[in-house]
N, CA, C and O atoms as a GROMACS GRO file, in nm:
protein
  376
    1MET      N    1  14.853  -2.088   2.900
    1MET     CA    2  14.821  -1.942   2.856
    1MET      C    3  14.886  -1.926   2.735
    1MET      O    4  15.005  -1.955   2.722
    2VAL      N    5  14.802  -1.870   2.625
    2VAL     CA    6  14.844  -1.831   2.511
    2VAL      C    7  14.878  -1.681   2.494
    2VAL      O    8  14.797  -1.591   2.516
    3LYS      N    9  15.021  -1.661   2.447
    3LYS     CA   10  15.061  -1.530   2.456
    3LYS      C   11  15.009  -1.467   2.308
    3LYS      O   12  15.024  -1.520   2.198
    4LYS      N   13  14.949  -1.346   2.337
    4LYS     CA   14  14.900  -1.268   2.220
    4LYS      C   15  15.035  -1.198   2.152
    4LYS      O   16  15.133  -1.163   2.216
    5VAL      N   17  15.021  -1.188   2.019
    5VAL     CA   18  15.134  -1.113   1.960
    5VAL      C   19  15.049  -0.978   1.891
    5VAL      O   20  14.927  -0.970   1.878
    6LYS      N   21  15.137  -0.892   1.857
    6LYS     CA   22  15.084  -0.761   1.808
    6LYS      C   23  15.102  -0.789   1.633
    6LYS      O   24  15.199  -0.848   1.586
    7LYS      N   25  15.020  -0.749   1.574
    7LYS     CA   26  15.005  -0.742   1.426
    7LYS      C   27  15.129  -0.660   1.381
    7LYS      O   28  15.153  -0.544   1.414
    8VAL      N   29  15.206  -0.743   1.296
    8VAL     CA   30  15.318  -0.667   1.231
    8VAL      C   31  15.296  -0.645   1.080
    8VAL      O   32  15.246  -0.733   1.010
    9THR      N   33  15.333  -0.528   1.035
    9THR     CA   34  15.314  -0.494   0.897
    9THR      C   35  15.452  -0.466   0.845
    9THR      O   36  15.537  -0.431   0.927
   10PRO      N   37  15.487  -0.478   0.716
   10PRO     CA   38  15.606  -0.475   0.661
   10PRO      C   39  15.662  -0.324   0.696
   10PRO      O   40  15.779  -0.315   0.733
   11LYS      N   41  15.590  -0.217   0.688
   11LYS     CA   42  15.632  -0.084   0.713
   11LYS      C   43  15.664  -0.068   0.868
   11LYS      O   44  15.770  -0.016   0.899
   12THR      N   45  15.593  -0.103   0.946
   12THR     CA   46  15.602  -0.069   1.097
   12THR      C   47  15.686  -0.171   1.178
   12THR      O   48  15.755  -0.134   1.273
   13VAL      N   49  15.679  -0.295   1.140
   13VAL     CA   50  15.744  -0.405   1.207
   13VAL      C   51  15.680  -0.447   1.355
   13VAL      O   52  15.665  -0.559   1.403
   14LYS      N   53  15.652  -0.327   1.403
   14LYS     CA   54  15.582  -0.352   1.546
   14LYS      C   55  15.464  -0.252   1.556
   14LYS      O   56  15.475  -0.141   1.609
   15SER      N   57  15.349  -0.299   1.498
   15SER     CA   58  15.230  -0.210   1.501
   15SER      C   59  15.134  -0.268   1.626
   15SER      O   60  15.124  -0.388   1.650
   16THR      N   61  15.073  -0.175   1.695
   16THR     CA   62  14.989  -0.222   1.811
   16THR      C   63  14.842  -0.208   1.765
   16THR      O   64  14.757  -0.195   1.854
   17LYS      N   65  14.804  -0.208   1.637
   17LYS     CA   66  14.676  -0.208   1.589
   17LYS      C   67  14.571  -0.326   1.613
   17LYS      O   68  14.453  -0.302   1.637
   18VAL      N   69  14.621  -0.446   1.605
   18VAL     CA   70  14.544  -0.573   1.637
   18VAL      C   71  14.614  -0.660   1.697
   18VAL      O   72  14.728  -0.684   1.659
   19VAL      N   73  14.556  -0.727   1.807
   19VAL     CA   74  14.606  -0.842   1.872
   19VAL      C   75  14.545  -0.956   1.840
   19VAL      O   76  14.423  -0.966   1.846
   20LYS      N   77  14.626  -1.057   1.800
   20LYS     CA   78  14.549  -1.188   1.755
   20LYS      C   79  14.623  -1.306   1.834
   20LYS      O   80  14.729  -1.284   1.892
   21ASN      N   81  14.570  -1.417   1.832
   21ASN     CA   82  14.608  -1.536   1.898
   21ASN      C   83  14.712  -1.601   1.798
   21ASN      O   84  14.665  -1.627   1.686
   22PRO      N   85  14.821  -1.626   1.816
   22PRO     CA   86  14.926  -1.696   1.736
   22PRO      C   87  14.878  -1.811   1.664
   22PRO      O   88  14.909  -1.833   1.547
   23ALA      N   89  14.793  -1.896   1.741
   23ALA     CA   90  14.763  -2.026   1.698
   23ALA      C   91  14.651  -2.008   1.570
   23ALA      O   92  14.637  -2.082   1.472
   24GLU      N   93  14.587  -1.901   1.599
   24GLU     CA   94  14.494  -1.865   1.486
   24GLU      C   95  14.560  -1.818   1.361
   24GLU      O   96  14.519  -1.853   1.250
   25ILE      N   97  14.651  -1.747   1.378
   25ILE     CA   98  14.737  -1.691   1.252
   25ILE      C   99  14.802  -1.801   1.189
   25ILE      O  100  14.800  -1.810   1.066
   26ILE      N  101  14.872  -1.905   1.276
   26ILE     CA  102  14.940  -2.022   1.210
   26ILE      C  103  14.825  -2.101   1.138
   26ILE      O  104  14.842  -2.143   1.023
   27LYS      N  105  14.719  -2.118   1.199
   27LYS     CA  106  14.613  -2.210   1.145
   27LYS      C  107  14.568  -2.150   1.002
   27LYS      O  108  14.561  -2.218   0.900
   28SER      N  109  14.539  -2.024   1.009
   28SER     CA  110  14.500  -1.941   0.875
   28SER      C  111  14.609  -1.955   0.774
   28SER      O  112  14.577  -1.970   0.656
   29PHE      N  113  14.744  -1.950   0.813
   29PHE     CA  114  14.831  -1.959   0.707
   29PHE      C  115  14.867  -2.098   0.656
   29PHE      O  116  14.920  -2.119   0.547
   30GLN      N  117  14.832  -2.193   0.746
   30GLN     CA  118  14.839  -2.343   0.692
   30GLN      C  119  14.722  -2.367   0.608
   30GLN      O  120  14.732  -2.439   0.509
   31GLU      N  121  14.627  -2.318   0.637
   31GLU     CA  122  14.497  -2.343   0.536
   31GLU      C  123  14.526  -2.273   0.404
   31GLU      O  124  14.502  -2.333   0.299
   32LEU      N  125  14.583  -2.137   0.401
   32LEU     CA  126  14.610  -2.082   0.286
   32LEU      C  127  14.721  -2.148   0.208
   32LEU      O  128  14.706  -2.144   0.085
   33ILE      N  129  14.825  -2.206   0.253
   33ILE     CA  130  14.926  -2.279   0.182
   33ILE      C  131  14.862  -2.405   0.133
   33ILE      O  132  14.892  -2.445   0.021
   34GLY      N  133  14.767  -2.478   0.218
   34GLY     CA  134  14.694  -2.589   0.171
   34GLY      C  135  14.617  -2.563   0.048
   34GLY      O  136  14.625  -2.641  -0.047
   35ASP      N  137  14.534  -2.445   0.045
   35ASP     CA  138  14.447  -2.418  -0.063
   35ASP      C  139  14.536  -2.386  -0.191
   35ASP      O  140  14.497  -2.409  -0.306
   36ALA      N  141  14.662  -2.328  -0.159
   36ALA     CA  142  14.748  -2.285  -0.280
   36ALA      C  143  14.809  -2.420  -0.338
   36ALA      O  144  14.834  -2.424  -0.458
   37GLU      N  145  14.834  -2.531  -0.255
   37GLU     CA  146  14.886  -2.654  -0.313
   37GLU      C  147  14.769  -2.715  -0.395
   37GLU      O  148  14.795  -2.750  -0.510
   38ARG      N  149  14.649  -2.730  -0.351
   38ARG     CA  150  14.540  -2.776  -0.433
   38ARG      C  151  14.483  -2.697  -0.546
   38ARG      O  152  14.398  -2.743  -0.622
   39PHE      N  153  14.528  -2.588  -0.553
   39PHE     CA  154  14.473  -2.480  -0.661
   39PHE      C  155  14.512  -2.526  -0.794
   39PHE      O  156  14.628  -2.562  -0.815
   40ASN      N  157  14.411  -2.526  -0.898
   40ASN     CA  158  14.447  -2.566  -1.012
   40ASN      C  159  14.423  -2.467  -1.126
   40ASN      O  160  14.434  -2.501  -1.244
   41GLY      N  161  14.389  -2.336  -1.086
   41GLY     CA  162  14.371  -2.218  -1.167
   41GLY      C  163  14.497  -2.152  -1.215
   41GLY      O  164  14.608  -2.203  -1.198
   42THR      N  165  14.479  -2.039  -1.274
   42THR     CA  166  14.580  -1.968  -1.329
   42THR      C  167  14.601  -1.826  -1.248
   42THR      O  168  14.702  -1.757  -1.264
   43SER      N  169  14.502  -1.791  -1.165
   43SER     CA  170  14.501  -1.666  -1.114
   43SER      C  171  14.543  -1.679  -0.970
   43SER      O  172  14.464  -1.736  -0.895
   44TYR      N  173  14.650  -1.636  -0.924
   44TYR     CA  174  14.704  -1.665  -0.786
   44TYR      C  175  14.683  -1.529  -0.676
   44TYR      O  176  14.732  -1.510  -0.565
   45LYS      N  177  14.599  -1.455  -0.752
   45LYS     CA  178  14.570  -1.318  -0.689
   45LYS      C  179  14.545  -1.344  -0.519
   45LYS      O  180  14.605  -1.289  -0.427
   46ARG      N  181  14.452  -1.431  -0.512
   46ARG     CA  182  14.399  -1.440  -0.374
   46ARG      C  183  14.513  -1.503  -0.262
   46ARG      O  184  14.518  -1.481  -0.141
   47PHE      N  185  14.596  -1.585  -0.341
   47PHE     CA  186  14.705  -1.634  -0.251
   47PHE      C  187  14.790  -1.530  -0.223
   47PHE      O  188  14.827  -1.516  -0.107
   48HIS      N  189  14.833  -1.445  -0.321
   48HIS     CA  190  14.918  -1.327  -0.310
   48HIS      C  191  14.868  -1.239  -0.200
   48HIS      O  192  14.943  -1.207  -0.108
   49ARG      N  193  14.742  -1.197  -0.208
   49ARG     CA  194  14.691  -1.130  -0.093
   49ARG      C  195  14.700  -1.196   0.033
   49ARG      O  196  14.730  -1.128   0.132
   50GLY      N  197  14.674  -1.336   0.046
   50GLY     CA  198  14.685  -1.394   0.170
   50GLY      C  199  14.827  -1.409   0.239
   50GLY      O  200  14.854  -1.421   0.359
   51ILE      N  201  14.913  -1.403   0.126
   51ILE     CA  202  15.058  -1.398   0.185
   51ILE      C  203  15.082  -1.262   0.231
   51ILE      O  204  15.142  -1.246   0.336
   52LEU      N  205  15.041  -1.165   0.163
   52LEU     CA  206  15.070  -1.024   0.210
   52LEU      C  207  15.014  -0.994   0.340
   52LEU      O  208  15.067  -0.913   0.414
   53LYS      N  209  14.886  -1.071   0.376
   53LYS     CA  210  14.807  -1.053   0.500
   53LYS      C  211  14.885  -1.143   0.615
   53LYS      O  212  14.917  -1.094   0.723
   54HIS      N  213  14.910  -1.261   0.584
   54HIS     CA  214  14.962  -1.345   0.681
   54HIS      C  215  15.094  -1.348   0.696
   54HIS      O  216  15.137  -1.368   0.810
   55GLY      N  217  15.178  -1.330   0.594
   55GLY     CA  218  15.318  -1.317   0.620
   55GLY      C  219  15.376  -1.242   0.721
   55GLY      O  220  15.455  -1.286   0.804
   56PRO      N  221  15.328  -1.101   0.711
   56PRO     CA  222  15.386  -1.021   0.828
   56PRO      C  223  15.341  -1.063   0.970
   56PRO      O  224  15.406  -1.028   1.069
   57GLU      N  225  15.225  -1.142   0.978
   57GLU     CA  226  15.164  -1.195   1.100
   57GLU      C  227  15.269  -1.307   1.151
   57GLU      O  228  15.311  -1.313   1.266
   58MET      N  229  15.305  -1.392   1.050
   58MET     CA  230  15.404  -1.503   1.068
   58MET      C  231  15.526  -1.443   1.119
   58MET      O  232  15.582  -1.491   1.218
   59LEU      N  233  15.572  -1.337   1.055
   59LEU     CA  234  15.698  -1.270   1.090
   59LEU      C  235  15.695  -1.233   1.238
   59LEU      O  236  15.792  -1.253   1.312
   60GLY      N  237  15.574  -1.175   1.282
   60GLY     CA  238  15.578  -1.118   1.433
   60GLY      C  239  15.576  -1.245   1.502
   60GLY      O  240  15.650  -1.245   1.601
   61ILE      N  241  15.510  -1.358   1.479
   61ILE     CA  242  15.523  -1.476   1.570
   61ILE      C  243  15.674  -1.510   1.584
   61ILE      O  244  15.730  -1.529   1.693
   62THR      N  245  15.732  -1.515   1.466
   62THR     CA  246  15.861  -1.576   1.469
   62THR      C  247  15.955  -1.463   1.536
   62THR      O  248  16.050  -1.508   1.601
   63LYS      N  249  15.943  -1.346   1.531
   63LYS     CA  250  16.020  -1.259   1.610
   63LYS      C  251  15.994  -1.265   1.765
   63LYS      O  252  16.084  -1.252   1.848
   64ALA      N  253  15.862  -1.285   1.796
   64ALA     CA  254  15.830  -1.311   1.926
   64ALA      C  255  15.895  -1.433   1.998
   64ALA      O  256  15.937  -1.434   2.114
   65ILE      N  257  15.894  -1.540   1.905
   65ILE     CA  258  15.948  -1.663   1.954
   65ILE      C  259  16.109  -1.647   1.979
   65ILE      O  260  16.170  -1.703   2.069
   66LEU      N  261  16.160  -1.566   1.886
   66LEU     CA  262  16.305  -1.551   1.885
   66LEU      C  263  16.353  -1.455   2.005
   66LEU      O  264  16.464  -1.463   2.057
   67GLU      N  265  16.256  -1.364   2.040
   67GLU     CA  266  16.287  -1.274   2.164
   67GLU      C  267  16.284  -1.360   2.284
   67GLU      O  268  16.368  -1.350   2.374
   68GLU      N  269  16.181  -1.450   2.285
   68GLU     CA  270  16.174  -1.552   2.407
   68GLU      C  271  16.311  -1.642   2.424
   68GLU      O  272  16.378  -1.660   2.525
   69LEU      N  273  16.328  -1.692   2.293
   69LEU     CA  274  16.453  -1.784   2.301
   69LEU      C  275  16.578  -1.687   2.340
   69LEU      O  276  16.661  -1.729   2.421
   70GLU      N  277  16.592  -1.574   2.291
   70GLU     CA  278  16.722  -1.490   2.328
   70GLU      C  279  16.714  -1.467   2.499
   70GLU      O  280  16.812  -1.468   2.573
   71LYS      N  281  16.581  -1.448   2.540
   71LYS     CA  282  16.585  -1.411   2.696
   71LYS      C  283  16.626  -1.557   2.770
   71LYS      O  284  16.703  -1.556   2.866
   72ALA      N  285  16.579  -1.659   2.729
   72ALA     CA  286  16.612  -1.801   2.775
   72ALA      C  287  16.756  -1.815   2.760
   72ALA      O  288  16.820  -1.852   2.858
   73ILE      N  289  16.813  -1.789   2.652
   73ILE     CA  290  16.972  -1.810   2.632
   73ILE      C  291  17.044  -1.734   2.724
   73ILE      O  292  17.143  -1.782   2.781
   74LYS      N  293  16.997  -1.599   2.748
   74LYS     CA  294  17.080  -1.516   2.861
   74LYS      C  295  17.060  -1.573   3.010
   74LYS      O  296  17.148  -1.574   3.096
   75VAL      N  297  16.938  -1.616   3.024
   75VAL     CA  298  16.924  -1.671   3.161
   75VAL      C  299  17.009  -1.807   3.177
   75VAL      O  300  17.061  -1.838   3.284
   76ILE      N  301  17.019  -1.880   3.067
   76ILE     CA  302  17.096  -1.998   3.086
   76ILE      C  303  17.258  -1.961   3.103
   76ILE      O  304  17.330  -2.008   3.191
   77ASN      N  305  17.299  -1.875   3.008
   77ASN     CA  306  17.421  -1.839   3.028
   77ASN      C  307  17.466  -1.775   3.185
   77ASN      O  308  17.563  -1.807   3.254
   78ASN      N  309  17.371  -1.686   3.212
   78ASN     CA  310  17.401  -1.646   3.344
   78ASN      C  311  17.401  -1.743   3.472
   78ASN      O  312  17.472  -1.731   3.572
   79PHE      N  313  17.299  -1.850   3.445
   79PHE     CA  314  17.314  -1.953   3.535
   79PHE      C  315  17.452  -2.026   3.528
   79PHE      O  316  17.512  -2.059   3.630
   80ASN      N  317  17.496  -2.048   3.407
   80ASN     CA  318  17.624  -2.129   3.398
   80ASN      C  319  17.727  -2.055   3.437
   80ASN      O  320  17.824  -2.113   3.486
   81LYS      N  321  17.727  -1.921   3.424
   81LYS     CA  322  17.838  -1.838   3.476
   81LYS      C  323  17.837  -1.840   3.632
   81LYS      O  324  17.942  -1.838   3.695
   82GLU      N  325  17.727  -1.845   3.686
   82GLU     CA  326  17.708  -1.845   3.842
   82GLU      C  327  17.754  -1.973   3.882
   82GLU      O  328  17.828  -1.984   3.980
   83ALA      N  329  17.713  -2.080   3.810
   83ALA     CA  330  17.756  -2.231   3.840
   83ALA      C  331  17.899  -2.244   3.839
   83ALA      O  332  17.954  -2.314   3.925
   84GLU      N  333  17.972  -2.178   3.742
   84GLU     CA  334  18.106  -2.195   3.727
   84GLU      C  335  18.177  -2.122   3.828
   84GLU      O  336  18.280  -2.171   3.875
   85LYS      N  337  18.126  -1.994   3.873
   85LYS     CA  338  18.182  -1.909   3.965
   85LYS      C  339  18.173  -1.989   4.104
   85LYS      O  340  18.271  -1.994   4.180
   86GLY      N  341  18.067  -2.044   4.130
   86GLY     CA  342  18.038  -2.122   4.252
   86GLY      C  343  18.137  -2.235   4.269
   86GLY      O  344  18.187  -2.261   4.379
   87SER      N  345  18.168  -2.309   4.149
   87SER     CA  346  18.228  -2.427   4.152
   87SER      C  347  18.387  -2.386   4.181
   87SER      O  348  18.455  -2.458   4.253
   88LYS      N  349  18.438  -2.268   4.122
   88LYS     CA  350  18.559  -2.232   4.136
   88LYS      C  351  18.586  -2.180   4.275
   88LYS      O  352  18.696  -2.196   4.328
   89ASP      N  353  18.484  -2.116   4.335
   89ASP     CA  354  18.497  -2.070   4.479
   89ASP      C  355  18.486  -2.196   4.577
   89ASP      O  356  18.546  -2.198   4.684
   90GLY      N  357  18.416  -2.287   4.540
   90GLY     CA  358  18.420  -2.421   4.626
   90GLY      C  359  18.538  -2.486   4.615
   90GLY      O  360  18.581  -2.538   4.718
   91ASN      N  361  18.616  -2.498   4.493
   91ASN     CA  362  18.745  -2.548   4.488
   91ASN      C  363  18.856  -2.475   4.555
   91ASN      O  364  18.948  -2.538   4.608
   92GLU      N  365  18.851  -2.348   4.555
   92GLU     CA  366  18.948  -2.270   4.617
   92GLU      C  367  18.948  -2.278   4.763
   92GLU      O  368  19.052  -2.263   4.827
   93SER      N  369  18.820  -2.304   4.824
   93SER     CA  370  18.809  -2.303   4.977
   93SER      C  371  18.863  -2.445   5.030
   93SER      O  372  18.883  -2.469   5.149
   94LYS      N  373  18.887  -2.540   4.919
   94LYS     CA  374  18.943  -2.669   4.992
   94LYS      C  375  19.066  -2.683   5.013
   94LYS      O  376  19.107  -2.784   5.070
   0.00000   0.00000   0.00000
């Protein structure tokens, strides 16, 4: 299952205007970077616009991943605390 992320804008950080597939956002950004690397002209205006468009979306994906990692860290820490508590309780009863 692909988790959808909300479009993030520099002003609002958490806007609910558009929901996009993170894989599509990443692919578009990768294509933009590839086009910029192959670009031989002097006007970078379209890449600037692309960064302004895709940059906040990439930030949104990054923030969503970070939130999930933080949740996982909390679960792991709680599990470790419970395991330590259980082992201490088990050692004291012997």
